[in-house]
C-alpha positions as a Python dict, from the first residue, in 0.01 Angstrom:
ca = {
    (1, 'M'): (0, 0, 0),
    (2, 'K'): (-283, 69, -264),
    (3, 'L'): (-33, 21, -533),
    (4, 'S'): (82, -348, -411),
    (5, 'K'): (-276, -422, -381),
    (6, 'R'): (-334, -314, -728),
    (7, 'I'): (-6, -465, -845),
    (8, 'L'): (-129, -819, -669),
    (9, 'S'): (-459, -842, -793),
    (10, 'A'): (-324, -733, -1157),
    (11, 'L'): (-86, -1032, -1134),
    (12, 'L'): (-381, -1266, -1012),
    (13, 'M'): (-599, -1177, -1313),
    (14, 'I'): (-302, -1200, -1576),
    (15, 'S'): (-207, -1558, -1423),
    (16, 'F'): (-592, -1659, -1428),
    (17, 'I'): (-599, -1586, -1802),
    (18, 'L'): (-277, -1750, -1859),
    (19, 'I'): (-436, -2057, -1689),
    (20, 'A'): (-749, -2035, -1909),
    (21, 'A'): (-569, -2006, -2193),
    (22, 'T'): (-341, -2313, -2164),
    (23, 'T'): (-616, -2508, -2041),
    (24, 'E'): (-827, -2446, -2343),
    (25, 'M'): (-536, -2498, -2584),
    (26, 'G'): (-475, -2837, -2402),
    (27, 'L'): (-838, -2959, -2448),
    (28, 'S'): (-852, -2890, -2808),
    (29, 'K'): (-577, -3104, -2911),
    (30, 'R'): (-722, -3411, -3066),
    (31, 'I'): (-542, -3729, -3205),
    (32, 'C'): (-663, -3880, -3575),
    (33, 'K'): (-584, -4244, -3612),
    (34, 'A'): (-582, -4413, -3909),
    (35, 'Q'): (-463, -4772, -3967),
    (36, 'S'): (-176, -4811, -4182),
    (37, 'D'): (-178, -4908, -4550),
    (38, 'S'): (195, -4948, -4580),
    (39, 'F'): (282, -5163, -4299),
    (40, 'S'): (229, -5545, -4376),
    (41, 'G'): (209, -5859, -4149),
    (42, 'V'): (155, -5873, -3770),
    (43, 'C'): (254, -5544, -3559),
    (44, 'F'): (487, -5658, -3285),
    (45, 'T'): (691, -5327, -3171),
    (46, 'N'): (587, -4999, -3189),
    (47, 'N'): (898, -4841, -3341),
    (48, 'N'): (882, -5061, -3659),
    (49, 'C'): (505, -4906, -3683),
    (50, 'A'): (633, -4543, -3635),
    (51, 'I'): (878, -4585, -3874),
    (52, 'I'): (653, -4688, -4144),
    (53, 'C'): (396, -4416, -4040),
    (54, 'Q'): (658, -4119, -4062),
    (55, 'L'): (850, -4205, -4379),
    (56, 'A'): (584, -4377, -4593),
    (57, 'E'): (259, -4211, -4464),
    (58, 'Q'): (358, -3891, -4335),
    (59, 'F'): (228, -3924, -4003),
    (60, 'E'): (374, -3797, -3666),
    (61, 'D'): (390, -4146, -3484),
    (62, 'G'): (249, -4488, -3489),
    (63, 'Q'): (196, -4775, -3235),
    (64, 'C'): (90, -5131, -3259),
    (65, 'E'): (-290, -5183, -3178),
    (66, 'F'): (-336, -5501, -2921),
    (67, 'D'): (-727, -5495, -2900),
    (68, 'V'): (-808, -5668, -3210),
    (69, 'P'): (-740, -6035, -3320),
    (70, 'F'): (-431, -5957, -3475),
    (71, 'P'): (-217, -5688, -3358),
    (72, 'R'): (-228, -5384, -3626),
    (73, 'C'): (-10, -5103, -3710),
    (74, 'V'): (-207, -4757, -3651),
    (75, 'C'): (-86, -4411, -3743),
    (76, 'T'): (-156, -4097, -3536),
    (77, 'K'): (-109, -3732, -3598),
    (78, 'A'): (-244, -3432, -3428),
    (79, 'C'): (-550, -3296, -3618),
}
């Protein structure tokens, strides 16, 4: 009986450590944004923007940003 309590407490401790570690990693991930220098015109589709960001500017992704008067292509990557 004592052994099973020790095992249970050890498993609980390990699970708390794993949860804390994964939570810490998730919180530290930041996304850096930059307006595309290579994309020309008004951005209408995220797909075209992402292709330009990945191929021409070595970013991980790109998407249209619509909260400005003219939609623009914004490139993103983890930083």
